[in-house]
C-alpha positions as CSV (number, residue, x, y, z in Angstrom):
1,X,120.7,89.8,125.3
2,X,118.8,91.4,128.2
3,X,116.7,94.5,127.6
4,X,118.2,97.8,128.3
5,X,116.5,100.5,130.5
6,X,117.7,104.1,130.2
7,X,118.1,105.4,133.8
8,X,118.5,109.2,134.0
9,X,120.2,110.3,137.1
10,X,121.6,106.7,137.5
11,X,124.7,108.0,139.2
12,X,122.7,109.7,141.9
13,X,121.3,108.3,145.2
14,X,118.0,106.8,144.1
15,X,119.0,106.2,140.5
16,X,122.0,104.0,141.5
17,X,119.9,101.9,143.7
18,X,117.4,101.6,140.9
19,X,120.2,100.4,138.7
20,X,121.1,97.6,141.2
21,X,117.5,96.5,141.4
22,X,117.0,96.5,137.6
23,X,120.2,94.4,137.2
24,X,118.8,91.9,139.8
25,X,115.5,91.8,137.8
26,X,117.3,90.8,134.6
27,X,117.5,94.1,132.9
28,X,120.7,96.1,131.8
29,X,120.5,99.5,133.4
30,X,122.0,102.3,131.1
31,X,122.9,105.2,133.2
32,X,122.6,108.6,131.6
33,X,123.9,111.4,133.9
34,X,125.8,114.6,133.7
35,X,127.6,114.0,137.0
36,X,126.6,117.4,138.4
37,X,125.4,115.8,141.6
38,X,125.9,112.1,140.7
39,X,129.0,110.0,141.2
40,X,130.8,108.0,138.6
41,X,131.7,105.5,141.3
42,X,128.0,104.8,141.8
43,X,127.6,103.3,138.2
44,X,128.3,99.7,138.9
45,X,125.6,97.7,137.4
46,X,125.5,98.5,133.7
47,X,126.9,100.9,131.0
48,X,127.3,104.6,131.4
49,X,126.7,107.4,129.0
50,X,127.6,110.9,130.2
51,X,125.3,113.6,128.9
52,X,122.8,116.4,129.8
53,X,119.1,116.1,129.3
54,X,119.0,119.4,127.5
55,X,121.2,117.9,124.8
56,X,118.8,116.5,122.3
57,X,121.5,115.3,119.8
58,X,123.2,113.4,122.6
59,X,120.0,111.8,123.7
60,X,119.1,110.8,120.1
61,X,122.5,109.2,119.7
62,X,122.2,107.2,123.0
63,X,118.7,106.0,122.1
64,X,119.9,105.0,118.6
65,X,123.0,103.1,119.9
66,X,121.5,101.3,122.9
67,X,117.8,100.9,121.9
68,X,116.4,100.9,125.4
69,X,112.9,99.4,125.9
70,X,112.0,101.9,128.6
71,X,113.0,105.0,130.4
72,X,113.3,105.4,134.2
73,X,113.6,109.1,134.9
74,X,115.1,110.2,138.2
75,X,117.3,113.2,137.2
76,X,116.0,116.4,138.7
77,X,116.7,119.4,140.9
78,X,115.0,118.8,144.2
79,X,115.9,121.3,146.9
80,X,113.0,123.1,148.3
81,X,114.9,126.1,149.7
82,X,116.7,126.6,146.3
83,X,113.3,126.2,144.5
84,X,111.9,129.0,146.5
85,X,114.9,131.3,145.7
86,X,115.5,130.3,142.1
87,X,112.2,129.1,140.4
88,X,113.6,129.7,136.9
89,X,116.4,127.2,137.6
90,X,113.7,124.5,138.5
91,X,111.5,125.2,135.5
92,X,114.4,124.9,133.1
93,X,116.2,122.1,135.0
94,X,113.2,119.9,135.6
95,X,110.6,120.8,133.0
96,X,112.6,121.8,129.9
97,X,115.0,118.9,130.5
98,X,112.2,116.4,130.9
99,X,110.5,117.7,127.7
100,X,113.7,117.1,125.7
101,X,114.0,113.6,127.2
102,X,110.3,112.8,126.5
103,X,110.5,114.0,122.9
104,X,113.6,111.9,122.3
105,X,112.0,108.8,123.8
106,X,109.0,109.2,121.6
107,X,111.0,109.9,118.5
108,X,112.9,106.6,119.2
109,X,109.8,104.6,119.7
110,X,110.6,104.0,123.4
111,X,107.1,104.3,124.8
112,X,107.3,102.8,128.3
113,X,108.2,105.5,130.8
114,X,108.6,105.3,134.6
115,X,108.8,108.7,136.3
116,X,110.0,109.6,139.7
117,X,107.6,112.4,140.8
118,X,107.0,113.7,144.3
119,X,104.3,114.2,146.9
120,X,105.5,117.8,147.0
121,X,103.0,118.3,144.1
122,X,100.3,118.2,146.9
123,X,101.4,121.1,148.9
124,X,100.3,121.2,152.6
125,X,97.4,118.9,153.6
126,X,97.7,118.6,157.3
127,X,96.1,115.6,159.0
128,X,95.4,113.8,155.7
129,X,96.9,110.7,154.4
130,X,97.6,111.6,150.8
131,X,96.5,109.4,147.9
132,X,96.4,109.7,144.1
133,X,93.2,111.7,144.2
134,X,94.3,114.4,146.7
135,X,94.3,117.9,145.0
136,X,97.7,119.1,143.9
137,X,98.5,122.5,145.1
138,X,102.3,122.7,145.3
139,X,104.0,125.3,147.6
140,X,107.1,125.8,145.4
141,X,108.6,125.5,142.0
142,X,110.0,122.0,142.8
143,X,106.5,120.5,143.4
144,X,105.1,122.6,140.6
145,X,107.7,121.5,138.1
146,X,107.1,117.8,138.9
147,X,103.3,118.3,138.5
148,X,104.0,119.9,135.1
149,X,106.0,116.9,134.0
150,X,103.2,114.6,134.9
151,X,100.9,116.8,132.7
152,X,103.4,116.5,129.9
153,X,103.5,112.7,130.1
154,X,99.6,112.6,130.0
155,X,99.7,114.8,126.9
156,X,102.3,112.8,125.1
157,X,100.2,109.7,126.0
158,X,97.2,111.1,124.3
159,X,99.2,112.3,121.2
160,X,101.9,109.8,120.8
161,X,101.0,106.6,122.7
162,X,103.4,107.1,125.6
163,X,102.6,104.8,128.5
164,X,103.8,106.2,131.9
165,X,103.9,105.1,135.5
166,X,104.2,108.0,137.9
167,X,105.4,107.5,141.5
168,X,104.7,110.2,144.2
169,X,106.7,109.9,147.4
170,X,108.3,111.9,150.1
171,X,111.5,111.4,152.0
172,X,113.7,108.5,150.9
173,X,116.1,107.1,153.4
174,X,118.5,104.2,154.0
175,X,121.0,102.6,151.7
176,X,121.8,99.4,150.0
177,X,122.2,96.8,152.8
178,X,125.3,95.6,151.1
179,X,126.7,99.1,151.1
180,X,127.7,99.0,147.3
181,X,125.9,102.2,146.8
182,X,124.3,104.8,149.2
183,X,123.4,108.4,149.8
184,X,126.3,110.9,149.3
185,X,125.4,114.4,148.5
186,X,127.7,117.5,148.5
187,X,126.4,119.5,150.2
188,X,124.1,117.1,152.1
189,X,120.6,118.4,152.8
190,X,118.7,115.2,153.8
191,X,117.8,114.7,157.5
192,X,119.2,111.2,158.2
193,X,122.6,111.7,156.7
194,X,122.9,115.1,158.4
195,X,122.1,113.4,161.7
196,X,124.8,110.8,161.0
197,X,127.3,113.5,160.1
198,X,126.6,115.3,163.4
199,X,126.9,112.0,165.3
200,X,130.3,111.3,163.6
201,X,131.6,114.8,164.1
202,X,131.6,115.8,160.4
203,X,129.5,118.8,161.4
204,X,129.3,120.5,164.7
205,X,125.6,119.9,165.1
206,X,122.3,119.2,163.4
207,X,120.1,122.2,162.9
208,X,116.4,121.6,163.4
209,X,114.6,123.9,161.1
210,X,111.4,125.0,162.9
211,X,110.4,124.1,166.5
212,X,107.0,125.8,166.5
213,X,105.0,123.7,164.1
214,X,101.5,122.7,165.3
215,X,102.7,119.1,166.1
216,X,103.2,117.2,169.3
217,X,106.9,118.2,169.7
218,X,106.9,121.3,167.5
219,X,108.8,119.8,164.6
220,X,107.4,119.0,161.2
221,X,106.3,115.4,160.3
222,X,107.4,113.4,157.2
223,X,106.8,109.9,155.8
224,X,110.0,108.0,155.2
225,X,110.4,105.1,152.7
226,X,113.5,102.9,152.5
227,X,115.3,103.5,149.1
228,X,115.4,99.8,148.4
229,X,111.5,99.6,148.9
230,X,111.3,102.6,146.6
231,X,113.3,101.2,143.7
232,X,111.5,97.9,144.0
233,X,108.3,99.8,143.2
234,X,109.9,101.3,140.1
235,X,110.8,97.9,138.9
236,X,107.4,96.5,139.6
237,X,105.9,99.5,137.7
238,X,108.1,98.9,134.8
239,X,107.2,95.2,134.7
240,X,103.5,96.1,135.0
241,X,103.8,98.5,132.0
242,X,105.4,95.9,129.9
243,X,103.2,93.1,130.9
244,X,99.7,94.7,130.9
245,X,100.3,97.3,128.2
246,X,97.8,99.8,129.7
247,X,96.2,102.5,127.6
248,X,98.4,105.4,126.7
249,X,98.6,108.1,129.5
250,X,99.7,108.0,133.0
251,X,99.0,105.7,135.9
252,X,99.8,107.4,139.3
253,X,100.9,105.6,142.4
254,X,101.7,107.1,145.9
255,X,104.4,105.4,147.8
256,X,104.4,105.8,151.6
257,X,103.9,104.0,154.9
258,X,100.7,105.9,155.9
259,X,102.4,107.2,158.9
260,X,105.0,109.9,159.6
261,X,107.7,110.8,162.0
262,X,108.6,114.2,163.4
263,X,112.2,115.5,163.1
264,X,112.7,114.9,166.8
265,X,111.4,111.4,166.6
266,X,113.9,110.6,163.8
267,X,116.8,112.1,166.0
268,X,115.7,109.9,168.8
269,X,115.7,106.7,166.7
270,X,119.1,107.6,165.4
271,X,120.5,107.9,168.9
272,X,119.1,104.5,169.8
273,X,120.2,102.8,166.6
274,X,123.7,104.1,166.7
275,X,124.1,104.3,170.5
276,X,125.5,107.8,170.0
277,X,124.3,111.2,171.1
278,X,123.1,113.7,168.4
279,X,124.2,117.3,168.9
280,X,121.3,119.6,168.0
281,X,120.8,123.3,167.5
282,X,117.3,124.8,166.9
283,X,116.8,127.1,163.9
284,X,113.9,129.0,162.2
285,X,111.5,127.4,159.8
286,X,112.5,127.1,156.1
287,X,110.3,128.8,153.6
288,X,108.1,126.4,151.7
289,X,108.2,123.6,154.2
290,X,104.8,122.0,155.0
291,X,103.8,121.0,158.5
292,X,102.9,117.3,157.8
293,X,103.2,115.2,154.8
294,X,102.2,111.6,154.9
295,X,101.3,109.3,152.0
296,X,99.4,106.1,151.6
297,X,100.2,103.3,149.2
298,X,97.0,101.3,148.9
299,X,96.8,101.5,145.1
300,X,100.5,100.5,144.7
301,X,99.8,97.5,146.8
302,X,96.6,96.5,145.0
303,X,97.9,97.0,141.4
304,X,101.6,96.4,141.7
305,X,101.8,94.2,144.7
306,X,104.2,96.6,146.4
307,X,104.8,96.7,150.2
308,X,107.1,99.0,152.2
309,X,108.8,96.0,153.8
310,X,112.0,97.7,154.9
311,X,110.6,101.1,155.7
312,X,111.1,101.2,159.5
313,X,113.3,103.9,161.1
314,X,115.6,101.4,162.7
315,X,116.3,99.6,159.4
316,X,116.6,102.8,157.4
317,X,118.9,104.4,159.9
318,X,120.9,101.2,160.4
319,X,121.5,100.7,156.6
320,X,122.4,104.4,156.3
321,X,124.8,104.2,159.2
322,X,126.6,101.1,157.7
323,X,127.0,103.0,154.4
324,X,128.0,106.2,156.2
325,X,130.8,104.4,158.1
326,X,132.2,103.1,154.7
327,X,133.0,106.7,153.9
328,X,130.9,107.1,150.9
329,X,132.3,107.3,147.3
330,X,136.1,107.5,147.4
331,X,136.0,106.8,151.1
């Protein structure tokens, strides 16, 4: 029997792709999700347990029944604007929930943990390619809550022998090239699917939030990683944990391409890839948005052998467009 990996948020965008990658790598992905933002239709590659991360008794029962060898933790609240308005929601939803999960994993003797963190823990570092040693100065409760979870993992390593791989990354884009799973949020907040909605007439126009940033075209710059590259890194991190058995604590890896694209550049690539015009409206900046966020991945390459092989805008937009045209879940 193949080993099971508990995947929190496995019914969501990144988590569902991770489940597909885990299954391809010979694991049984066990999705644990409350379906608040995830989709039951996205659970295609292993068993499903519906539950909330705040529910310790439910988590204990799942660990006891399935005996996973590791945890891959994706479940989180992740909207910057909401984090600015409702910090308490993010401290409860991300930090308190993660603490319950970590305590349940340790109690079950499941001591290999892969955590989906964020480069939002760094805050705004213009003109710098971020790496694992860049100071963490988050601008909002989303980034701050993820940094706090990293600290928890470090402390549980020292006290209980938990071994954790932590991935920090920015914008995830694209979809499964076979269109079995993809990105489908309600409401949608990510740039590329919003562009595709505007192209397809599902919204009147794309709103560009902020056109007066100190960049070449006035729009903010982000690093984009293909979702399949991203989940490959998570599987590599899990295999590395299980093979090398590093000392308890956390090992941090940034995942990025080392270069970024402005919002207007992404719009132009979408126009070329789809051969369709993108209706655009200009809007004000959103509070909490940094000017430029670009991440390197040298350490992930050196230690894990990871490369961002699919993370070009034409491929990310092309795979997203193929999934978009399928209509999403239930489409």
